C-alpha positions as CSV (number, residue, x, y, z in Angstrom):
1,M,27.6,-91.6,5.9
2,S,30.3,-91.9,8.9
3,L,33.3,-93.5,7.3
4,P,34.5,-90.1,5.7
5,I,33.6,-88.4,9.2
6,L,35.9,-91.0,11.2
7,S,38.4,-90.7,8.7
8,T,38.7,-86.9,8.7
9,F,38.8,-87.6,12.3
10,M,41.6,-89.9,12.7
11,F,43.6,-88.7,9.4
12,S,43.7,-84.8,11.9
13,F,44.5,-86.8,15.0
14,V,47.5,-88.1,13.7
15,L,49.1,-85.5,11.4
16,L,48.4,-83.0,14.2
17,F,51.6,-85.4,15.9
18,I,53.4,-85.5,12.8
19,F,53.2,-82.1,11.9
20,R,53.9,-80.8,15.1
21,K,57.4,-82.3,15.2
22,V,57.9,-81.0,11.7
23,A,57.1,-78.0,12.9
24,K,59.5,-78.1,15.8
25,R,62.4,-78.8,13.6
26,V,61.8,-75.5,11.1
27,N,60.6,-73.4,13.8
28,L,57.4,-72.7,12.9
29,V,56.5,-72.0,16.6
30,D,54.4,-69.3,18.4
31,K,56.6,-67.5,21.3
32,P,55.2,-65.8,23.9
33,N,55.5,-61.9,24.0
34,A,53.1,-58.6,25.1
35,R,50.1,-59.9,23.3
36,K,50.9,-63.6,23.8
37,L,50.7,-64.9,27.3
38,H,51.3,-68.6,26.4
39,T,54.2,-70.8,28.0
40,G,56.7,-71.7,25.7
41,A,56.7,-72.1,22.0
42,I,53.6,-74.1,20.6
43,P,53.5,-75.2,16.9
44,L,51.7,-73.4,14.6
45,V,50.4,-76.4,12.6
46,G,46.2,-76.9,13.6
47,G,45.3,-75.6,10.2
48,V,47.9,-77.5,8.3
49,S,46.6,-80.5,9.6
50,I,43.2,-79.7,9.3
51,Y,43.5,-78.6,5.6
52,A,45.1,-82.3,5.2
53,A,42.6,-84.5,7.0
54,V,39.9,-82.8,5.0
55,F,41.8,-83.3,1.6
56,L,42.9,-86.6,1.8
57,T,39.4,-87.7,3.0
58,S,37.7,-85.7,0.0
59,V,39.8,-87.2,-2.4
60,L,39.8,-91.0,-0.8
61,Y,35.5,-90.4,-0.3
62,L,34.0,-87.8,-2.3
63,N,33.0,-87.2,-5.9
64,K,34.1,-83.9,-6.4
65,D,33.3,-81.5,-9.4
66,F,35.0,-78.5,-10.3
67,S,34.2,-76.2,-7.8
68,D,35.3,-78.5,-5.3
69,W,38.8,-79.2,-6.6
70,L,39.0,-75.2,-6.9
71,F,38.0,-74.6,-3.0
72,L,40.8,-77.1,-2.5
73,A,43.1,-75.0,-4.4
74,C,42.1,-72.1,-3.1
75,G,42.6,-73.6,0.4
76,A,46.1,-74.7,-0.4
77,V,46.9,-71.0,-1.0
78,L,45.7,-70.1,1.8
79,I,47.5,-72.4,3.9
80,V,50.9,-71.8,2.0
81,I,50.5,-68.2,2.9
82,G,49.3,-68.4,6.2
83,V,52.4,-70.4,7.1
84,L,54.8,-67.6,5.5
85,D,52.6,-65.4,7.7
86,D,53.3,-67.7,10.8
87,K,57.1,-67.9,9.7
88,F,57.8,-64.6,8.5
89,D,55.2,-62.2,9.9
90,I,54.5,-61.1,6.3
91,S,52.0,-57.5,5.7
92,F,48.9,-57.5,6.3
93,K,48.8,-56.1,2.7
94,V,50.3,-59.3,1.3
95,R,47.3,-61.3,2.8
96,L,44.9,-59.1,1.6
97,F,46.2,-59.2,-2.0
98,V,46.1,-63.3,-1.4
99,Q,42.5,-63.1,0.2
100,A,41.1,-60.9,-2.6
101,G,42.7,-63.1,-5.1
102,I,40.9,-65.8,-4.0
103,S,37.7,-63.7,-3.6
104,L,38.1,-63.3,-7.7
105,A,38.8,-67.0,-8.3
106,M,35.9,-67.9,-6.7
107,I,33.6,-65.5,-8.3
108,F,35.1,-66.2,-12.1
109,I,36.1,-69.7,-12.1
110,A,33.9,-71.1,-9.9
111,N,30.7,-68.8,-10.0
112,V,30.1,-68.4,-6.0
113,S,29.3,-64.9,-5.4
114,L,26.9,-62.9,-3.9
115,E,24.2,-61.7,-6.2
116,S,21.0,-61.6,-3.9
117,L,20.4,-60.2,-0.3
118,G,17.3,-61.8,-0.2
119,S,14.2,-60.0,0.7
120,I,15.8,-58.1,3.4
121,A,13.8,-54.8,2.2
122,G,10.2,-56.5,2.0
123,N,8.7,-58.9,-0.1
124,V,11.5,-58.3,-3.2
125,P,14.4,-59.8,-3.2
126,V,17.6,-57.4,-3.6
127,A,19.2,-58.8,-6.4
128,L,23.0,-57.2,-7.2
129,P,24.3,-55.9,-9.9
130,A,27.2,-57.8,-11.4
131,W,29.8,-54.8,-10.6
132,V,28.1,-54.7,-7.1
133,S,27.8,-58.5,-6.6
134,Y,31.7,-58.5,-7.5
135,A,32.6,-56.1,-4.8
136,V,30.0,-57.4,-2.1
137,T,31.7,-61.0,-2.4
138,V,35.2,-59.9,-1.7
139,I,34.1,-57.6,0.8
140,A,32.5,-60.9,2.2
141,V,35.5,-63.0,2.0
142,I,37.8,-60.5,3.5
143,G,35.7,-59.7,5.9
144,A,35.0,-63.5,7.2
145,I,38.8,-64.7,6.7
146,N,39.2,-61.9,8.8
147,A,36.5,-62.0,11.1
148,F,37.8,-65.7,12.2
149,N,41.4,-64.9,12.8
150,M,40.4,-62.3,14.8
151,V,38.6,-64.2,17.4
152,D,41.8,-66.8,17.6
153,G,42.6,-65.6,21.1
154,I,42.4,-68.2,23.5
155,D,42.6,-71.9,23.7
156,G,39.3,-73.7,21.6
157,L,37.7,-70.7,20.8
158,L,38.2,-70.7,17.0
159,G,37.1,-74.4,16.9
160,G,34.6,-74.0,18.9
161,L,33.0,-71.1,17.1
162,A,33.7,-72.8,13.8
163,S,32.0,-75.8,14.9
164,V,29.1,-74.3,16.2
165,T,28.5,-72.3,12.6
166,F,29.5,-75.9,10.1
167,A,27.0,-77.6,12.8
168,A,24.0,-75.2,12.2
169,L,25.0,-75.2,7.6
170,A,25.0,-79.0,8.5
171,F,21.7,-79.5,9.4
172,M,20.2,-77.2,6.9
173,F,21.6,-78.8,4.5
174,Y,20.9,-82.1,5.3
175,L,17.4,-80.9,5.9
176,G,17.3,-79.0,2.7
177,G,18.6,-82.4,0.7
178,N,22.3,-81.8,-0.1
179,T,24.1,-84.7,1.7
180,E,27.1,-83.9,0.0
181,L,27.5,-80.3,1.5
182,A,26.3,-81.4,4.9
183,M,29.2,-84.0,4.8
184,N,31.7,-82.0,3.9
185,C,30.6,-79.7,7.0
186,L,30.3,-82.5,9.0
187,M,34.1,-82.9,7.9
188,F,35.3,-80.1,9.0
189,I,34.2,-80.8,12.6
190,A,35.3,-83.9,12.9
191,A,38.9,-82.2,11.8
192,L,38.6,-79.6,14.3
193,V,37.7,-81.8,17.1
194,P,41.2,-82.9,17.6
195,Y,42.6,-79.5,17.2
196,V,40.5,-78.5,19.4
197,L,41.1,-81.2,22.6
198,L,45.0,-80.8,21.9
199,N,44.7,-77.1,22.0
200,L,43.0,-77.4,25.5
201,G,45.3,-79.7,26.7
202,I,43.2,-83.0,26.6
203,P,43.7,-85.5,27.3
204,L,47.6,-85.1,27.2
205,G,48.2,-82.0,29.1
206,P,50.4,-78.8,27.7
207,R,52.7,-80.9,26.5
208,F,51.4,-81.5,23.2
209,K,49.7,-78.1,22.7
210,I,48.8,-77.2,19.6
211,F,47.9,-73.5,17.8
212,M,45.9,-73.2,14.9
213,G,47.9,-70.3,13.3
214,D,47.2,-68.3,10.4
215,A,46.8,-70.6,7.9
216,G,44.0,-72.4,9.9
217,S,42.2,-68.9,10.8
218,M,42.2,-68.1,7.2
219,L,41.4,-71.6,6.0
220,I,38.2,-71.9,8.4
221,G,37.1,-68.4,7.5
222,F,37.4,-69.1,4.1
223,T,35.6,-72.2,4.0
224,V,32.7,-70.8,6.2
225,V,32.1,-67.9,3.5
226,W,32.4,-70.5,0.8
227,F,29.4,-72.7,2.4
228,L,27.5,-70.0,3.2
229,I,27.7,-68.5,-0.1
230,R,26.7,-72.1,-1.6
231,G,24.1,-72.0,0.4
232,S,22.3,-69.2,0.1
233,Q,22.4,-67.9,-3.2
234,P,19.9,-68.8,-6.2
235,D,22.4,-69.9,-8.8
236,H,23.0,-72.6,-6.9
237,S,20.2,-74.5,-4.5
238,T,19.2,-72.2,-1.6
239,Y,19.4,-74.0,1.7
240,I,19.5,-70.8,3.7
241,K,18.3,-67.5,3.4
242,P,21.3,-65.0,3.1
243,V,20.3,-62.8,6.0
244,T,20.6,-66.2,8.1
245,A,24.2,-66.2,7.3
246,L,24.6,-63.3,9.3
247,W,23.2,-65.1,12.4
248,F,25.7,-68.1,11.7
249,I,28.6,-66.0,12.1
250,A,27.0,-63.4,14.1
251,L,29.9,-63.4,16.9
252,P,32.6,-63.3,15.1
253,L,31.4,-60.5,12.6
254,M,30.1,-58.2,15.5
255,D,33.3,-58.6,16.9
256,M,35.6,-57.7,14.3
257,A,33.3,-54.9,13.3
258,T,33.6,-53.6,16.4
259,I,36.7,-53.6,17.3
260,M,37.6,-52.3,13.9
261,V,35.6,-49.0,15.0
262,R,37.2,-48.6,18.1
263,R,41.1,-48.9,16.3
264,M,39.9,-45.9,13.9
265,R,38.1,-43.7,16.1
266,K,41.9,-43.9,18.2
267,G,43.9,-43.3,14.8
268,Q,45.1,-46.7,14.6
269,S,44.8,-49.5,11.5
270,P,41.5,-51.3,12.0
271,F,44.2,-54.2,11.2
272,K,46.6,-53.6,14.3
273,P,46.6,-56.4,16.9
274,D,45.8,-55.8,20.8
275,R,43.7,-57.2,23.6
276,E,40.6,-55.8,23.4
277,H,38.3,-58.8,21.5
278,L,35.4,-60.1,23.3
279,H,37.7,-62.8,24.6
280,H,40.1,-60.5,26.0
281,I,37.3,-58.6,27.7
282,C,35.3,-61.4,29.4
283,Q,39.0,-62.5,31.0
284,R,39.4,-58.9,32.5
285,I,36.2,-59.0,34.0
286,G,37.1,-62.0,35.9
287,L,36.0,-65.0,33.7
288,S,38.7,-67.5,33.5
289,P,39.6,-68.9,29.6
290,R,37.3,-71.9,30.0
291,M,34.4,-70.1,31.5
292,T,35.4,-67.5,28.5
293,L,35.2,-70.3,25.8
294,V,32.0,-71.7,27.2
295,F,29.8,-68.4,27.3
296,I,31.1,-67.1,23.7
297,C,30.7,-70.5,22.2
298,G,27.1,-70.9,24.1
299,L,26.3,-67.4,22.7
300,A,27.4,-68.1,19.5
301,S,25.0,-71.4,19.2
302,L,22.1,-69.1,20.4
303,F,22.6,-66.4,17.9
304,A,22.9,-69.8,15.0
305,L,19.9,-71.2,16.9
306,V,18.0,-68.2,16.1
307,G,19.0,-68.3,12.7
308,V,18.1,-71.9,12.0
309,L,14.8,-71.5,13.8
310,G,14.1,-68.4,11.8
311,E,14.2,-70.6,8.9
312,L,12.4,-73.2,10.1
313,Y,9.5,-70.8,10.9
314,M,9.7,-68.9,7.8
315,V,10.1,-65.8,10.1
316,S,10.0,-62.5,7.7
317,E,14.4,-62.0,6.1
318,T,12.9,-58.0,6.8
319,K,12.5,-59.2,10.2
320,M,15.6,-61.6,11.0
321,F,17.6,-58.4,9.0
322,V,16.1,-55.5,11.8
323,G,16.9,-58.2,14.5
324,F,20.5,-58.6,13.6
325,L,20.8,-54.5,13.2
326,V,19.4,-54.5,16.9
327,L,21.6,-57.3,17.9
328,F,24.7,-55.6,16.5
329,S,23.5,-52.3,18.3
330,V,23.3,-53.9,21.6
331,Y,26.7,-55.7,21.0
332,F,28.0,-52.6,20.3
333,G,26.8,-50.3,23.1
334,V,27.4,-53.3,25.5
335,I,31.0,-53.4,24.6
336,S,32.0,-50.1,24.4
337,H,30.9,-49.0,27.8
338,I,31.4,-52.7,29.4
339,F,33.4,-51.5,32.4
340,R,31.0,-49.0,33.3
341,I,28.4,-51.5,33.4
342,T,30.8,-54.2,34.9
343,A,31.9,-51.5,37.4
344,K,27.9,-51.0,38.7
345,V,27.4,-54.5,38.7
346,R,30.7,-55.0,40.8
347,S,29.3,-52.2,43.2
348,W,25.8,-53.7,43.8
349,L,28.1,-57.1,44.8
350,G,30.0,-55.3,47.2
351,K,33.4,-55.9,45.0
352,S,35.9,-53.2,44.1
353,P,34.9,-51.8,40.4
354,L,37.2,-52.4,37.5
355,V,38.8,-48.7,36.1
356,E,39.6,-49.9,32.8
357,E,37.9,-48.6,30.1
358,V,37.1,-49.8,26.3
359,A,37.3,-46.6,23.9
């Protein structure tokens, strides 16, 4: 088991240095602007390197069936579209069209779809009619892709949150006896580690900094939802309940839903970029980028742990679902009034209040 993981790590590490040079030559770099406050032009090849590393290891070491090849093909399409978006800033409508096409390929070619929501409304499983299943699957795929795309706002955050989800999935797959799916998840973690280190400037400093790019965030979101569906649906071996998938991606999902509602309240497009994500809010209330990273990844780990414990102790799916809805309601309420809450806390501590407010 260790050889594919080690190989993925080494491939990713080496490819990051190769691709960063290519990126500088073709100007595939991220430059500072009003929303992006980094210094200098940063190569956008983290996602390309991660995909290439996983692809090479998969070809060399793993036995692949048709669905595995389809996953790699879908990943390649997302990488290409992501690179084009990073380079030319293509319309979000084009990205959504491609993401919907990827979803349909999952459904009709690989037979990977959300056909059951589990027993979230009692003891009887909620089975979805075919057309509802297709629609829900498309929404789930597009939602997961964009949820992970939206959290890619500070160094290390996307890689950290993705690693939390992949680790929880790998643990459940391993307990269920599917070492192949567990290996796939661990390979993605191994590919992410070199990226996260360089993204954080460890150990070589900011000179070798790398960003994930839209190619990488879309690949990560797609991979997460692929494994969540593979692991939770009755057509495949069921390793987690569908409601557990919500806990494994709770933070990216809640952040995306909350910010989209806020944007629509303002009469804006839900896809309009801004600086009101959780990681932005954490920094505006006084946390440093590293503290924000630790706090958010720690919170995501806690939510994933709740999902794992719910599985291990066979907690009712209805209770887990209600618990998630309560969590989301609390999250939405707190984020919507975060600066009022923070002002009160700062006044108790004798500090000047913040006057910013999230709409």
